[in-house]
mmCIF file of the N, C-alpha and C atoms, coordinates in Angstrom:
data_MODEL
# 
_entry.id   MODEL 
# 
loop_
_atom_site.group_PDB 
_atom_site.id 
_atom_site.type_symbol 
_atom_site.label_atom_id 
_atom_site.label_alt_id 
_atom_site.label_comp_id 
_atom_site.label_asym_id 
_atom_site.label_entity_id 
_atom_site.label_seq_id 
_atom_site.pdbx_PDB_ins_code 
_atom_site.Cartn_x 
_atom_site.Cartn_y 
_atom_site.Cartn_z 
_atom_site.occupancy 
_atom_site.B_iso_or_equiv 
_atom_site.pdbx_formal_charge 
_atom_site.auth_seq_id 
_atom_site.auth_comp_id 
_atom_site.auth_asym_id 
_atom_site.auth_atom_id 
_atom_site.pdbx_PDB_model_num 
ATOM 1   N N  . MET A 1 1  ? -21.700 68.533 -56.980 1.00 0.00 ? 1  MET A N  1 
ATOM 2   C CA . MET A 1 1  ? -22.524 67.316 -56.720 1.00 0.00 ? 1  MET A CA 1 
ATOM 3   C C  . MET A 1 1  ? -23.405 67.322 -55.179 1.00 0.00 ? 1  MET A C  1 
ATOM 4   N N  . ALA A 1 2  ? -24.894 67.530 -55.623 1.00 0.00 ? 2  ALA A N  1 
ATOM 5   C CA . ALA A 1 2  ? -25.864 67.135 -54.684 1.00 0.00 ? 2  ALA A CA 1 
ATOM 6   C C  . ALA A 1 2  ? -26.083 66.110 -54.315 1.00 0.00 ? 2  ALA A C  1 
ATOM 7   N N  . ARG A 1 3  ? -25.992 66.002 -53.087 1.00 0.00 ? 3  ARG A N  1 
ATOM 8   C CA . ARG A 1 3  ? -26.135 64.377 -52.438 1.00 0.00 ? 3  ARG A CA 1 
ATOM 9   C C  . ARG A 1 3  ? -27.374 63.926 -51.983 1.00 0.00 ? 3  ARG A C  1 
ATOM 10  N N  . ASP A 1 4  ? -28.045 62.687 -52.205 1.00 0.00 ? 4  ASP A N  1 
ATOM 11  C CA . ASP A 1 4  ? -29.399 62.611 -51.771 1.00 0.00 ? 4  ASP A CA 1 
ATOM 12  C C  . ASP A 1 4  ? -29.060 61.864 -50.452 1.00 0.00 ? 4  ASP A C  1 
ATOM 13  N N  . SER A 1 5  ? -30.053 62.573 -49.310 1.00 0.00 ? 5  SER A N  1 
ATOM 14  C CA . SER A 1 5  ? -29.908 61.906 -48.226 1.00 0.00 ? 5  SER A CA 1 
ATOM 15  C C  . SER A 1 5  ? -30.206 60.614 -48.072 1.00 0.00 ? 5  SER A C  1 
ATOM 16  N N  . ARG A 1 6  ? -31.443 60.189 -49.037 1.00 0.00 ? 6  ARG A N  1 
ATOM 17  C CA . ARG A 1 6  ? -32.108 58.912 -48.721 1.00 0.00 ? 6  ARG A CA 1 
ATOM 18  C C  . ARG A 1 6  ? -30.634 57.870 -49.096 1.00 0.00 ? 6  ARG A C  1 
ATOM 19  N N  . THR A 1 7  ? -29.639 58.063 -49.966 1.00 0.00 ? 7  THR A N  1 
ATOM 20  C CA . THR A 1 7  ? -28.896 57.174 -50.412 1.00 0.00 ? 7  THR A CA 1 
ATOM 21  C C  . THR A 1 7  ? -27.437 56.855 -49.286 1.00 0.00 ? 7  THR A C  1 
ATOM 22  N N  . GLU A 1 8  ? -27.530 57.848 -48.316 1.00 0.00 ? 8  GLU A N  1 
ATOM 23  C CA . GLU A 1 8  ? -26.492 58.032 -47.181 1.00 0.00 ? 8  GLU A CA 1 
ATOM 24  C C  . GLU A 1 8  ? -27.158 57.227 -45.993 1.00 0.00 ? 8  GLU A C  1 
ATOM 25  N N  . ASN A 1 9  ? -26.679 55.855 -45.920 1.00 0.00 ? 9  ASN A N  1 
ATOM 26  C CA . ASN A 1 9  ? -27.360 54.734 -44.936 1.00 0.00 ? 9  ASN A CA 1 
ATOM 27  C C  . ASN A 1 9  ? -25.948 54.977 -44.110 1.00 0.00 ? 9  ASN A C  1 
ATOM 28  N N  . LEU A 1 10 ? -26.368 55.048 -42.469 1.00 0.00 ? 10 LEU A N  1 
ATOM 29  C CA . LEU A 1 10 ? -25.534 54.984 -41.057 1.00 0.00 ? 10 LEU A CA 1 
ATOM 30  C C  . LEU A 1 10 ? -25.381 53.409 -41.419 1.00 0.00 ? 10 LEU A C  1 
ATOM 31  N N  . LEU A 1 11 ? -24.252 52.994 -41.917 1.00 0.00 ? 11 LEU A N  1 
ATOM 32  C CA . LEU A 1 11 ? -23.984 51.582 -42.034 1.00 0.00 ? 11 LEU A CA 1 
ATOM 33  C C  . LEU A 1 11 ? -22.692 51.353 -40.673 1.00 0.00 ? 11 LEU A C  1 
ATOM 34  N N  . THR A 1 12 ? -22.857 50.668 -39.905 1.00 0.00 ? 12 THR A N  1 
ATOM 35  C CA . THR A 1 12 ? -22.156 50.679 -38.564 1.00 0.00 ? 12 THR A CA 1 
ATOM 36  C C  . THR A 1 12 ? -21.460 48.888 -38.616 1.00 0.00 ? 12 THR A C  1 
ATOM 37  N N  . GLN A 1 13 ? -20.233 48.827 -38.504 1.00 0.00 ? 13 GLN A N  1 
ATOM 38  C CA . GLN A 1 13 ? -19.623 47.516 -38.690 1.00 0.00 ? 13 GLN A CA 1 
ATOM 39  C C  . GLN A 1 13 ? -19.293 46.738 -36.877 1.00 0.00 ? 13 GLN A C  1 
ATOM 40  N N  . GLN A 1 14 ? -20.104 45.759 -36.725 1.00 0.00 ? 14 GLN A N  1 
ATOM 41  C CA . GLN A 1 14 ? -20.032 45.369 -35.583 1.00 0.00 ? 14 GLN A CA 1 
ATOM 42  C C  . GLN A 1 14 ? -19.668 43.577 -35.694 1.00 0.00 ? 14 GLN A C  1 
ATOM 43  N N  . THR A 1 15 ? -19.240 43.138 -34.666 1.00 0.00 ? 15 THR A N  1 
ATOM 44  C CA . THR A 1 15 ? -18.882 41.968 -34.461 1.00 0.00 ? 15 THR A CA 1 
ATOM 45  C C  . THR A 1 15 ? -19.763 41.063 -33.344 1.00 0.00 ? 15 THR A C  1 
ATOM 46  N N  . VAL A 1 16 ? -19.900 39.932 -34.060 1.00 0.00 ? 16 VAL A N  1 
ATOM 47  C CA . VAL A 1 16 ? -21.196 39.429 -33.498 1.00 0.00 ? 16 VAL A CA 1 
ATOM 48  C C  . VAL A 1 16 ? -20.093 38.109 -33.550 1.00 0.00 ? 16 VAL A C  1 
ATOM 49  N N  . SER A 1 17 ? -20.656 37.095 -32.202 1.00 0.00 ? 17 SER A N  1 
ATOM 50  C CA . SER A 1 17 ? -20.896 35.619 -32.536 1.00 0.00 ? 17 SER A CA 1 
ATOM 51  C C  . SER A 1 17 ? -21.904 34.975 -33.258 1.00 0.00 ? 17 SER A C  1 
ATOM 52  N N  . CYS A 1 18 ? -21.518 33.653 -33.982 1.00 0.00 ? 18 CYS A N  1 
ATOM 53  C CA . CYS A 1 18 ? -22.458 32.937 -34.609 1.00 0.00 ? 18 CYS A CA 1 
ATOM 54  C C  . CYS A 1 18 ? -23.055 32.231 -33.561 1.00 0.00 ? 18 CYS A C  1 
ATOM 55  N N  . PRO A 1 19 ? -24.628 32.039 -33.450 1.00 0.00 ? 19 PRO A N  1 
ATOM 56  C CA . PRO A 1 19 ? -25.192 30.961 -32.625 1.00 0.00 ? 19 PRO A CA 1 
ATOM 57  C C  . PRO A 1 19 ? -24.983 29.891 -32.464 1.00 0.00 ? 19 PRO A C  1 
ATOM 58  N N  . TYR A 1 20 ? -24.117 29.423 -33.645 1.00 0.00 ? 20 TYR A N  1 
ATOM 59  C CA . TYR A 1 20 ? -24.508 28.092 -34.265 1.00 0.00 ? 20 TYR A CA 1 
ATOM 60  C C  . TYR A 1 20 ? -22.980 27.513 -34.101 1.00 0.00 ? 20 TYR A C  1 
ATOM 61  N N  . CYS A 1 21 ? -21.883 28.119 -34.802 1.00 0.00 ? 21 CYS A N  1 
ATOM 62  C CA . CYS A 1 21 ? -20.802 27.848 -34.703 1.00 0.00 ? 21 CYS A CA 1 
ATOM 63  C C  . CYS A 1 21 ? -19.856 28.657 -33.878 1.00 0.00 ? 21 CYS A C  1 
ATOM 64  N N  . GLY A 1 22 ? -20.498 29.721 -33.037 1.00 0.00 ? 22 GLY A N  1 
ATOM 65  C CA . GLY A 1 22 ? -19.547 30.297 -32.310 1.00 0.00 ? 22 GLY A CA 1 
ATOM 66  C C  . GLY A 1 22 ? -18.429 31.175 -32.641 1.00 0.00 ? 22 GLY A C  1 
ATOM 67  N N  . GLU A 1 23 ? -18.276 31.243 -34.240 1.00 0.00 ? 23 GLU A N  1 
ATOM 68  C CA . GLU A 1 23 ? -17.096 32.381 -34.813 1.00 0.00 ? 23 GLU A CA 1 
ATOM 69  C C  . GLU A 1 23 ? -17.668 33.534 -34.323 1.00 0.00 ? 23 GLU A C  1 
ATOM 70  N N  . SER A 1 24 ? -16.229 34.389 -34.278 1.00 0.00 ? 24 SER A N  1 
ATOM 71  C CA . SER A 1 24 ? -16.857 35.468 -34.314 1.00 0.00 ? 24 SER A CA 1 
ATOM 72  C C  . SER A 1 24 ? -16.732 36.113 -35.801 1.00 0.00 ? 24 SER A C  1 
ATOM 73  N N  . ILE A 1 25 ? -18.040 37.035 -36.061 1.00 0.00 ? 25 ILE A N  1 
ATOM 74  C CA . ILE A 1 25 ? -18.042 37.448 -37.464 1.00 0.00 ? 25 ILE A CA 1 
ATOM 75  C C  . ILE A 1 25 ? -18.718 38.840 -37.518 1.00 0.00 ? 25 ILE A C  1 
ATOM 76  N N  . GLU A 1 26 ? -17.771 39.873 -39.128 1.00 0.00 ? 26 GLU A N  1 
ATOM 77  C CA . GLU A 1 26 ? -18.144 40.749 -38.648 1.00 0.00 ? 26 GLU A CA 1 
ATOM 78  C C  . GLU A 1 26 ? -19.263 41.183 -39.742 1.00 0.00 ? 26 GLU A C  1 
ATOM 79  N N  . VAL A 1 27 ? -20.158 42.022 -39.456 1.00 0.00 ? 27 VAL A N  1 
ATOM 80  C CA . VAL A 1 27 ? -21.249 42.207 -40.413 1.00 0.00 ? 27 VAL A CA 1 
ATOM 81  C C  . VAL A 1 27 ? -21.471 43.715 -40.444 1.00 0.00 ? 27 VAL A C  1 
ATOM 82  N N  . LEU A 1 28 ? -22.133 44.721 -41.549 1.00 0.00 ? 28 LEU A N  1 
ATOM 83  C CA . LEU A 1 28 ? -22.415 45.630 -41.728 1.00 0.00 ? 28 LEU A CA 1 
ATOM 84  C C  . LEU A 1 28 ? -23.919 46.010 -41.573 1.00 0.00 ? 28 LEU A C  1 
ATOM 85  N N  . ILE A 1 29 ? -24.256 46.992 -40.437 1.00 0.00 ? 29 ILE A N  1 
ATOM 86  C CA . ILE A 1 29 ? -25.507 47.081 -39.508 1.00 0.00 ? 29 ILE A CA 1 
ATOM 87  C C  . ILE A 1 29 ? -26.192 48.299 -40.060 1.00 0.00 ? 29 ILE A C  1 
ATOM 88  N N  . ASP A 1 30 ? -27.323 48.205 -41.010 1.00 0.00 ? 30 ASP A N  1 
ATOM 89  C CA . ASP A 1 30 ? -28.069 49.705 -41.341 1.00 0.00 ? 30 ASP A CA 1 
ATOM 90  C C  . ASP A 1 30 ? -28.796 50.666 -40.223 1.00 0.00 ? 30 ASP A C  1 
ATOM 91  N N  . GLU A 1 31 ? -28.259 51.098 -39.351 1.00 0.00 ? 31 GLU A N  1 
ATOM 92  C CA . GLU A 1 31 ? -28.597 51.696 -38.486 1.00 0.00 ? 31 GLU A CA 1 
ATOM 93  C C  . GLU A 1 31 ? -30.373 52.377 -38.588 1.00 0.00 ? 31 GLU A C  1 
ATOM 94  N N  . GLU A 1 32 ? -30.514 52.802 -40.065 1.00 0.00 ? 32 GLU A N  1 
ATOM 95  C CA . GLU A 1 32 ? -32.249 52.627 -39.933 1.00 0.00 ? 32 GLU A CA 1 
ATOM 96  C C  . GLU A 1 32 ? -33.100 51.507 -40.215 1.00 0.00 ? 32 GLU A C  1 
ATOM 97  N N  . GLU A 1 33 ? -32.059 50.596 -39.840 1.00 0.00 ? 33 GLU A N  1 
ATOM 98  C CA . GLU A 1 33 ? -33.257 49.585 -39.589 1.00 0.00 ? 33 GLU A CA 1 
ATOM 99  C C  . GLU A 1 33 ? -33.262 48.940 -38.194 1.00 0.00 ? 33 GLU A C  1 
ATOM 100 N N  . VAL A 1 34 ? -32.929 49.892 -37.447 1.00 0.00 ? 34 VAL A N  1 
ATOM 101 C CA . VAL A 1 34 ? -33.400 49.997 -36.083 1.00 0.00 ? 34 VAL A CA 1 
ATOM 102 C C  . VAL A 1 34 ? -34.918 49.475 -35.631 1.00 0.00 ? 34 VAL A C  1 
ATOM 103 N N  . GLY A 1 35 ? -35.256 48.594 -34.745 1.00 0.00 ? 35 GLY A N  1 
ATOM 104 C CA . GLY A 1 35 ? -36.918 48.139 -34.452 1.00 0.00 ? 35 GLY A CA 1 
ATOM 105 C C  . GLY A 1 35 ? -36.926 46.819 -35.681 1.00 0.00 ? 35 GLY A C  1 
ATOM 106 N N  . HIS A 1 36 ? -36.253 46.821 -36.024 1.00 0.00 ? 36 HIS A N  1 
ATOM 107 C CA . HIS A 1 36 ? -36.712 45.804 -37.066 1.00 0.00 ? 36 HIS A CA 1 
ATOM 108 C C  . HIS A 1 36 ? -35.643 44.172 -36.674 1.00 0.00 ? 36 HIS A C  1 
ATOM 109 N N  . GLU A 1 37 ? -36.001 43.090 -37.290 1.00 0.00 ? 37 GLU A N  1 
ATOM 110 C CA . GLU A 1 37 ? -35.293 42.099 -37.492 1.00 0.00 ? 37 GLU A CA 1 
ATOM 111 C C  . GLU A 1 37 ? -35.482 41.481 -38.817 1.00 0.00 ? 37 GLU A C  1 
ATOM 112 N N  . TYR A 1 38 ? -33.970 41.165 -38.998 1.00 0.00 ? 38 TYR A N  1 
ATOM 113 C CA . TYR A 1 38 ? -33.311 40.470 -40.488 1.00 0.00 ? 38 TYR A CA 1 
ATOM 114 C C  . TYR A 1 38 ? -32.669 39.147 -40.189 1.00 0.00 ? 38 TYR A C  1 
ATOM 115 N N  . ILE A 1 39 ? -32.393 38.156 -41.415 1.00 0.00 ? 39 ILE A N  1 
ATOM 116 C CA . ILE A 1 39 ? -31.692 37.072 -41.475 1.00 0.00 ? 39 ILE A CA 1 
ATOM 117 C C  . ILE A 1 39 ? -30.380 37.442 -42.327 1.00 0.00 ? 39 ILE A C  1 
ATOM 118 N N  . GLU A 1 40 ? -29.538 36.497 -41.565 1.00 0.00 ? 40 GLU A N  1 
ATOM 119 C CA . GLU A 1 40 ? -28.338 36.575 -42.679 1.00 0.00 ? 40 GLU A CA 1 
ATOM 120 C C  . GLU A 1 40 ? -27.587 35.348 -42.255 1.00 0.00 ? 40 GLU A C  1 
ATOM 121 N N  . ASP A 1 41 ? -26.897 34.668 -43.389 1.00 0.00 ? 41 ASP A N  1 
ATOM 122 C CA . ASP A 1 41 ? -26.145 33.571 -43.539 1.00 0.00 ? 41 ASP A CA 1 
ATOM 123 C C  . ASP A 1 41 ? -24.857 33.886 -42.950 1.00 0.00 ? 41 ASP A C  1 
ATOM 124 N N  . CYS A 1 42 ? -24.519 32.881 -41.613 1.00 0.00 ? 42 CYS A N  1 
ATOM 125 C CA . CYS A 1 42 ? -23.014 32.831 -41.007 1.00 0.00 ? 42 CYS A CA 1 
ATOM 126 C C  . CYS A 1 42 ? -22.183 33.282 -42.050 1.00 0.00 ? 42 CYS A C  1 
ATOM 127 N N  . GLN A 1 43 ? -20.862 33.763 -41.855 1.00 0.00 ? 43 GLN A N  1 
ATOM 128 C CA . GLN A 1 43 ? -19.854 33.862 -43.237 1.00 0.00 ? 43 GLN A CA 1 
ATOM 129 C C  . GLN A 1 43 ? -19.166 32.575 -43.076 1.00 0.00 ? 43 GLN A C  1 
ATOM 130 N N  . VAL A 1 44 ? -19.122 32.357 -41.996 1.00 0.00 ? 44 VAL A N  1 
ATOM 131 C CA . VAL A 1 44 ? -18.434 30.725 -41.738 1.00 0.00 ? 44 VAL A CA 1 
ATOM 132 C C  . VAL A 1 44 ? -19.125 29.482 -41.800 1.00 0.00 ? 44 VAL A C  1 
ATOM 133 N N  . CYS A 1 45 ? -20.348 29.175 -41.645 1.00 0.00 ? 45 CYS A N  1 
ATOM 134 C CA . CYS A 1 45 ? -20.959 27.927 -41.552 1.00 0.00 ? 45 CYS A CA 1 
ATOM 135 C C  . CYS A 1 45 ? -22.354 27.914 -42.309 1.00 0.00 ? 45 CYS A C  1 
ATOM 136 N N  . CYS A 1 46 ? -22.676 29.266 -42.632 1.00 0.00 ? 46 CYS A N  1 
ATOM 137 C CA . CYS A 1 46 ? -23.657 29.190 -43.666 1.00 0.00 ? 46 CYS A CA 1 
ATOM 138 C C  . CYS A 1 46 ? -25.362 28.877 -43.401 1.00 0.00 ? 46 CYS A C  1 
ATOM 139 N N  . ARG A 1 47 ? -25.281 28.758 -41.964 1.00 0.00 ? 47 ARG A N  1 
ATOM 140 C CA . ARG A 1 47 ? -26.630 28.791 -41.048 1.00 0.00 ? 47 ARG A CA 1 
ATOM 141 C C  . ARG A 1 47 ? -27.278 30.151 -41.032 1.00 0.00 ? 47 ARG A C  1 
ATOM 142 N N  . PRO A 1 48 ? -28.515 30.056 -40.865 1.00 0.00 ? 48 PRO A N  1 
ATOM 143 C CA . PRO A 1 48 ? -29.398 31.689 -40.763 1.00 0.00 ? 48 PRO A CA 1 
ATOM 144 C C  . PRO A 1 48 ? -29.329 32.265 -39.614 1.00 0.00 ? 48 PRO A C  1 
ATOM 145 N N  . ILE A 1 49 ? -28.492 33.281 -39.641 1.00 0.00 ? 49 ILE A N  1 
ATOM 146 C CA . ILE A 1 49 ? -28.789 34.080 -38.054 1.00 0.00 ? 49 ILE A CA 1 
ATOM 147 C C  . ILE A 1 49 ? -29.645 35.293 -37.869 1.00 0.00 ? 49 ILE A C  1 
ATOM 148 N N  . THR A 1 50 ? -30.791 34.898 -37.305 1.00 0.00 ? 50 THR A N  1 
ATOM 149 C CA . THR A 1 50 ? -31.325 36.342 -36.768 1.00 0.00 ? 50 THR A CA 1 
ATOM 150 C C  . THR A 1 50 ? -30.906 37.252 -35.943 1.00 0.00 ? 50 THR A C  1 
ATOM 151 N N  . PHE A 1 51 ? -31.068 38.542 -36.625 1.00 0.00 ? 51 PHE A N  1 
ATOM 152 C CA . PHE A 1 51 ? -30.392 39.811 -36.585 1.00 0.00 ? 51 PHE A CA 1 
ATOM 153 C C  . PHE A 1 51 ? -31.803 40.845 -35.898 1.00 0.00 ? 51 PHE A C  1 
ATOM 154 N N  . VAL A 1 52 ? -31.462 41.092 -34.359 1.00 0.00 ? 52 VAL A N  1 
ATOM 155 C CA . VAL A 1 52 ? -32.177 42.009 -33.775 1.00 0.00 ? 52 VAL A CA 1 
ATOM 156 C C  . VAL A 1 52 ? -31.710 43.437 -33.634 1.00 0.00 ? 52 VAL A C  1 
ATOM 157 N N  . LEU A 1 53 ? -32.282 44.752 -33.984 1.00 0.00 ? 53 LEU A N  1 
ATOM 158 C CA . LEU A 1 53 ? -31.888 45.602 -33.868 1.00 0.00 ? 53 LEU A CA 1 
ATOM 159 C C  . LEU A 1 53 ? -32.468 46.369 -32.830 1.00 0.00 ? 53 LEU A C  1 
ATOM 160 N N  . SER A 1 54 ? -31.941 47.047 -31.957 1.00 0.00 ? 54 SER A N  1 
ATOM 161 C CA . SER A 1 54 ? -32.454 48.611 -31.313 1.00 0.00 ? 54 SER A CA 1 
ATOM 162 C C  . SER A 1 54 ? -31.378 49.169 -30.680 1.00 0.00 ? 54 SER A C  1 
ATOM 163 N N  . MET A 1 55 ? -32.226 50.376 -29.707 1.00 0.00 ? 55 MET A N  1 
ATOM 164 C CA . MET A 1 55 ? -31.773 51.265 -29.438 1.00 0.00 ? 55 MET A CA 1 
ATOM 165 C C  . MET A 1 55 ? -31.760 51.096 -28.170 1.00 0.00 ? 55 MET A C  1 
ATOM 166 N N  . ASP A 1 56 ? -30.392 51.065 -26.929 1.00 0.00 ? 56 ASP A N  1 
ATOM 167 C CA . ASP A 1 56 ? -30.291 51.251 -25.742 1.00 0.00 ? 56 ASP A CA 1 
ATOM 168 C C  . ASP A 1 56 ? -30.565 52.820 -25.359 1.00 0.00 ? 56 ASP A C  1 
ATOM 169 N N  . PHE A 1 57 ? -31.156 52.809 -23.960 1.00 0.00 ? 57 PHE A N  1 
ATOM 170 C CA . PHE A 1 57 ? -31.236 53.980 -23.423 1.00 0.00 ? 57 PHE A CA 1 
ATOM 171 C C  . PHE A 1 57 ? -30.649 54.814 -23.634 1.00 0.00 ? 57 PHE A C  1 
ATOM 172 N N  . ALA A 1 58 ? -29.028 54.884 -23.646 1.00 0.00 ? 58 ALA A N  1 
ATOM 173 C CA . ALA A 1 58 ? -28.080 55.836 -24.192 1.00 0.00 ? 58 ALA A CA 1 
ATOM 174 C C  . ALA A 1 58 ? -28.216 56.266 -25.537 1.00 0.00 ? 58 ALA A C  1 
ATOM 175 N N  . GLY A 1 59 ? -28.592 55.414 -26.422 1.00 0.00 ? 59 GLY A N  1 
ATOM 176 C CA . GLY A 1 59 ? -28.663 55.860 -27.894 1.00 0.00 ? 59 GLY A CA 1 
ATOM 177 C C  . GLY A 1 59 ? -28.472 55.034 -28.911 1.00 0.00 ? 59 GLY A C  1 
ATOM 178 N N  . GLN A 1 60 ? -27.668 53.895 -27.944 1.00 0.00 ? 60 GLN A N  1 
ATOM 179 C CA . GLN A 1 60 ? -26.349 52.972 -28.579 1.00 0.00 ? 60 GLN A CA 1 
ATOM 180 C C  . GLN A 1 60 ? -26.946 51.934 -29.520 1.00 0.00 ? 60 GLN A C  1 
ATOM 181 N N  . LEU A 1 61 ? -26.307 51.743 -30.768 1.00 0.00 ? 61 LEU A N  1 
ATOM 182 C CA . LEU A 1 61 ? -27.058 50.656 -31.296 1.00 0.00 ? 61 LEU A CA 1 
ATOM 183 C C  . LEU A 1 61 ? -27.426 49.266 -30.289 1.00 0.00 ? 61 LEU A C  1 
ATOM 184 N N  . SER A 1 62 ? -27.929 48.274 -30.507 1.00 0.00 ? 62 SER A N  1 
ATOM 185 C CA . SER A 1 62 ? -27.649 47.133 -29.700 1.00 0.00 ? 62 SER A CA 1 
ATOM 186 C C  . SER A 1 62 ? -27.782 46.281 -30.775 1.00 0.00 ? 62 SER A C  1 
ATOM 187 N N  . VAL A 1 63 ? -27.251 45.354 -30.780 1.00 0.00 ? 63 VAL A N  1 
ATOM 188 C CA . VAL A 1 63 ? -27.372 44.126 -32.019 1.00 0.00 ? 63 VAL A CA 1 
ATOM 189 C C  . VAL A 1 63 ? -27.555 42.760 -31.137 1.00 0.00 ? 63 VAL A C  1 
ATOM 190 N N  . SER A 1 64 ? -28.823 42.079 -31.433 1.00 0.00 ? 64 SER A N  1 
ATOM 191 C CA . SER A 1 64 ? -28.605 40.871 -30.730 1.00 0.00 ? 64 SER A CA 1 
ATOM 192 C C  . SER A 1 64 ? -28.832 39.589 -31.668 1.00 0.00 ? 64 SER A C  1 
ATOM 193 N N  . VAL A 1 65 ? -28.084 38.734 -31.555 1.00 0.00 ? 65 VAL A N  1 
ATOM 194 C CA . VAL A 1 65 ? -28.521 37.644 -32.943 1.00 0.00 ? 65 VAL A CA 1 
ATOM 195 C C  . VAL A 1 65 ? -28.899 36.193 -32.090 1.00 0.00 ? 65 VAL A C  1 
ATOM 196 N N  . HIS A 1 66 ? -29.967 35.623 -32.812 1.00 0.00 ? 66 HIS A N  1 
ATOM 197 C CA . HIS A 1 66 ? -30.357 34.176 -32.650 1.00 0.00 ? 66 HIS A CA 1 
ATOM 198 C C  . HIS A 1 66 ? -30.581 33.158 -33.338 1.00 0.00 ? 66 HIS A C  1 
ATOM 199 N N  . ASP A 1 67 ? -30.577 31.833 -33.116 1.00 0.00 ? 67 ASP A N  1 
ATOM 200 C CA . ASP A 1 67 ? -30.860 30.950 -34.038 1.00 0.00 ? 67 ASP A CA 1 
ATOM 201 C C  . ASP A 1 67 ? -31.980 30.765 -34.529 1.00 0.00 ? 67 ASP A C  1 
ATOM 202 N N  . GLU A 1 68 ? -32.521 29.778 -35.671 1.00 0.00 ? 68 GLU A N  1 
ATOM 203 C CA . GLU A 1 68 ? -33.582 30.146 -35.929 1.00 0.00 ? 68 GLU A CA 1 
ATOM 204 C C  . GLU A 1 68 ? -34.881 29.301 -34.772 1.00 0.00 ? 68 GLU A C  1 
ATOM 205 N N  . ASN A 1 69 ? -34.353 28.695 -34.120 1.00 0.00 ? 69 ASN A N  1 
ATOM 206 C CA . ASN A 1 69 ? -35.070 27.867 -33.351 1.00 0.00 ? 69 ASN A CA 1 
ATOM 207 C C  . ASN A 1 69 ? -34.901 28.187 -31.764 1.00 0.00 ? 69 ASN A C  1 
ATOM 208 N N  . ASP A 1 70 ? -34.515 30.043 -31.239 1.00 0.00 ? 70 ASP A N  1 
ATOM 209 C CA . ASP A 1 70 ? -34.446 30.581 -30.026 1.00 0.00 ? 70 ASP A CA 1 
ATOM 210 C C  . ASP A 1 70 ? -35.756 30.874 -29.863 1.00 0.00 ? 70 ASP A C  1 
ATOM 211 N N  . SER A 1 71 ? -36.070 30.501 -28.771 1.00 0.00 ? 71 SER A N  1 
ATOM 212 C CA . SER A 1 71 ? -37.815 31.114 -28.500 1.00 0.00 ? 71 SER A CA 1 
ATOM 213 C C  . SER A 1 71 ? -37.169 32.755 -28.042 1.00 0.00 ? 71 SER A C  1 
ATOM 214 N N  . ARG A 1 72 ? -37.832 34.069 -28.663 1.00 0.00 ? 72 ARG A N  1 
ATOM 215 C CA . ARG A 1 72 ? -37.489 35.069 -27.522 1.00 0.00 ? 72 ARG A CA 1 
ATOM 216 C C  . ARG A 1 72 ? -38.326 36.112 -26.875 1.00 0.00 ? 72 ARG A C  1 
# 
């Protein structure tokens, strides 16, 4: 069976700390979304976390999280 490369997303599991409740949560990050940001609710306190995805100089995925009032 042939595989469609468009459906093979590069998902990476990351552990981040919620900027609201401080709990560590595990999330799946789509590496194809590098350079973008999105909002996902915390699995513990249900508040909206802004995720910012980037690549560092070594080519490693970098994920930063912010609360909705955090000025970047």
